[in-house]
C-alpha positions in Angstrom: 10.2 26.7 153.4 13.1 29.2 153.7 14.0 31.6 150.7 17.4 31.4 151.4 18.1 34.3 148.5 15.6 37.1 150.5 16.2 35.7 153.9 16.9 38.3 156.5 17.8 37.8 159.9 15.8 39.4 162.4 17.6 39.0 165.5 20.5 36.6 166.5 21.0 34.5 169.8 24.5 33.4 171.5 25.7 31.5 174.2 28.3 33.6 175.4 29.0 31.3 178.4 29.9 28.3 176.2 31.9 29.9 173.5 32.6 27.8 170.8 33.1 30.4 167.9 36.4 31.7 169.9 37.4 28.3 170.2 38.1 28.2 166.6 39.5 31.7 166.3 36.2 33.5 165.2 34.2 36.3 166.8 30.2 36.7 167.1 30.6 39.7 164.8 32.6 38.0 161.8 29.9 34.8 162.1 26.8 37.4 161.6 28.3 39.5 158.8 28.3 35.8 157.0 24.3 36.3 156.9 24.6 39.5 155.3 27.3 38.5 152.2 26.4 36.2 149.5 26.4 32.7 151.4 24.9 28.9 150.6 23.0 27.1 152.9 22.8 23.4 153.6 20.1 21.6 155.9 21.7 19.4 158.7 20.9 16.1 158.0 20.6 15.2 162.1 18.5 18.2 163.0 15.4 19.6 160.8 15.8 23.0 162.2 19.8 23.4 162.0 21.6 24.7 159.1 25.5 25.0 157.9 26.1 28.1 156.2 29.2 28.9 153.8 30.1 32.5 153.5 32.7 35.5 153.7 33.2 38.1 156.5 33.6 42.1 155.3 37.4 41.0 155.8 36.9 38.0 153.2 37.5 35.2 155.5 35.6 32.0 154.3 33.2 30.5 157.4 31.3 27.7 157.9 28.4 28.7 160.7 26.5 26.1 162.2 23.1 27.6 163.0 19.7 27.1 164.5 16.8 28.7 163.0 13.9 29.7 165.3 10.5 31.2 165.0 10.0 34.4 163.7 13.5 34.5 161.6 15.7 34.1 164.8 19.4 33.0 164.3 21.1 30.9 167.0 24.5 30.5 166.4 26.0 27.7 167.6 29.7 27.3 166.1 31.9 27.9 163.0 35.4 27.5 161.8 37.3 28.9 158.7 37.2 26.7 155.6 
């Protein structure tokens, strides 16, 4: 089980070809910033390796980020939106 209070991603992946963040007015950089602020993580009920992260950007935007946690603490950002 992941200790989310001590979790620090080692790397990020994102498919810029199918950029869903931009469709929701979020930059890739803002999504990454949420992993380095205080955040809450909720496990996705449908996919065992996917999670919802609720966090804030440096600018203060509150975002929900959907991501997949891969081996070696690699985070694959799937999508996100402002809440």
